[in-house]
Structure formats: C-alpha cells, structure tokens
N, C-alpha and C positions, 0 to 999 in steps of 0.2 A: 855245164858245170854249175852255173848259178841255180838252175832248177834242182840240182842234187843238194846244194847247200840249203836251199829253201826247204826241201823235203826233210833233210836231216834236222833242221831246227824245229820244224813243225812236229815231227815225231818225238823229238826230245821234250818239247813242251807237253805233248799229250801224255807221254809216259810220266813226266814229272808231276803233272796235275792229277794223274791217277792216284797219287798219294793222298789226295783229299777224300778218296772213297775207301782206300785200304791203308792201314797203319804201316809205316816204314820205320824200322829201328836200326840203329847201329849198336849192337850189343845191348846194353841196358838203356841207352839214350834214344829218345824218340826224335826222328826227323820230322814226322808229321803224324798226327792222330787222325785216322780216317773216319769220316762221318757216315759212311755207308751209302747204299744206293737210294735211300729215301731222304736225300738231302739236297739243299740248294747247290752244293758243290757238284753233285752228280748231274744235276740238271745243266749246270754250266759246262761240264765235260761233254754232255750230249750236244749242246749247242755248238761247242767248238768242233766236235766231230762232224756235225752237219755242215759247218763252215768249211772244213777241210775237204769234204766230199764235193761241195759246191765249187770250191776253188779248183779242184782237179778236173772236174768233168763239165762244168757249165761256164766257161769263159765267154765274155769278160764279166758277166754278172756275178759269177762265183767269187771273183776277187773283191768286189764291193761287199758281198755278203760276209766273207771272212773278215774283211777289214772292219766292218760294222760290229761284228761280234767281238773282235779284239779290243776295239775302242770301248765298247760297253763293259767288257770284262776288266779292262785296266781302270776304268772310271770307278767301278764298284770296289776294286781292290784299293785304289787310292783313298776313297772315302772310308774304308774299313780299317786302313792301316796308316798310310802316310799323312793324311790330314791331321790325325791326332799326334803324329810325331812332330810335325811342323808347328802346329798351333796349340798343342797341349790337349789334354783330355779331362773331362769331368771325372771326379773320383770314382763314381759308379762304373763308368766305362773302363777306366784304368784297372780297377780291381777285377772286373769280369774278364778283360782281355788277358791280364797277367795270370789269372786262374786257368783260363782256357789253354794257354800256351805254356803253362808251367812244365818244366822237364824237357822242353824241346831244345835242340841244338841251337846255339846262339853265337853270333860273331860279337855282338855288343850286349852286355848284361841288361836285364830288365831295369826299368827306372820307376821311381815312385811319382814322377811328374809327367812323363811322356810315354806314349806307346812306342815300343821298340820292336819292330818286326824280327822274327826269328830267321835263321838261315834259310829254311824252306821257303818262306815268303819273299825274302830278298831275291833268291834265285828265280822263283816263280815270276816276280815282277820284271826282272831283267829279261827273262825268256819271252814274256808277253810283248815287251817293248821291242826286243830284237825281231820277233815275228812281224810286228807291225812295220818296222823300218824296212826289213827285207821285202815285205809285200809291196811297199811303195817304191823301193829302189830297183827291184828286179822286174823288167818288163815281162809280161806274160804273152804267150802265143796261144793260138787255138790248137791245143794238142788233142789228138784222138787218143783213146786208151792204148791202142797199139803203138803209137809214137812214144807215149810215156814209158811203156814197158821196154821198148827198144832203147830209149835214152838211158834208162837205168842199166840195162844189159850192156850197152856199148861202153859205159863208163867203167865197167869192170866190177862194180858192186853187184853182188848176188849172181855173178856170171856162172858160178859153180852150180847153180840150180838148173842151168840149161844145157849142160854137157850131154852129149849123146854117146 
C-alpha cells in the first residue's frame, strides 16, 4: 500500500509540473502559463522523470538519485519564490515576478513589498516536499518490474486492464 501511495504522489507531482510546459486554465483564469519544451522548466521535468525511472528500476541507487533531484528542485524553487517572501524582494525582482504571474489563480493577493507565490506554485512546493518526505519515510525494496506490475494489479488499481 505504501508503494501505491508513493506512486500516486509521484504521478500527481509529474502531472502538476507538466503545467510548466503547457498552459492550464480554469475558464478565463490561468492556473499556470506554460513555458514550452525549450525551457528550464521542461529540463527539470525531464530530470524528475529520470529520477522516477531510476527510483522504480535501480534500487537502492535510484532512491538516492530521485531524492537528490527533489532536493535540488526544492532548493531552486525556494530561492525563486519563498526566499523573497520571507526576506523581501528588490523592486526589480518584485515587478518582474508580479508581471510574470499576473492573472494566475491566487490564495493570497500580490504584494508590493514581498513575493507571494500563486496557487500553482504553493501546490507544487507542497507536492515536492511530500514526495521527499515519503521517499525518506517509505522503505524501498528491490522490486523487479514484474513484482511492481503485480503489486499494482493485486491492489485492485488498474485491474480492469488485465481481465481475460
């Protein structure tokens, strides 16, 4: 069950972060403006994908690879968003940040003194942290691909695909 939870949270983060390459909207409101495939965001999505593949098929090294990628990713996100929320931002950074994320869905309105992450980034950061915490908390075993597929099948998820 723990491996299923881990898989669910990993897939959820991957799908959520896909929003950095494609634009997601709710009606006329923007959740996130996608930057496309020729962006740093897409490169990070590829790194995370490599980490997920490593985690699934190359234990125990894969766990270390994925954890390193998550720590790098969260560190980058912290210094792009939360550092300026906590310590304040120079006027140039604040104007650029607010212009870049103008029109996105927000839990907390923009500020003229501090960077305030939008809803998309708040959820993204929570998912990155949750992935890292689960990665440390859930022990991994050396699963073969066939064991992994069986575990998903036995749990009842996707079982409808294997009916004869």
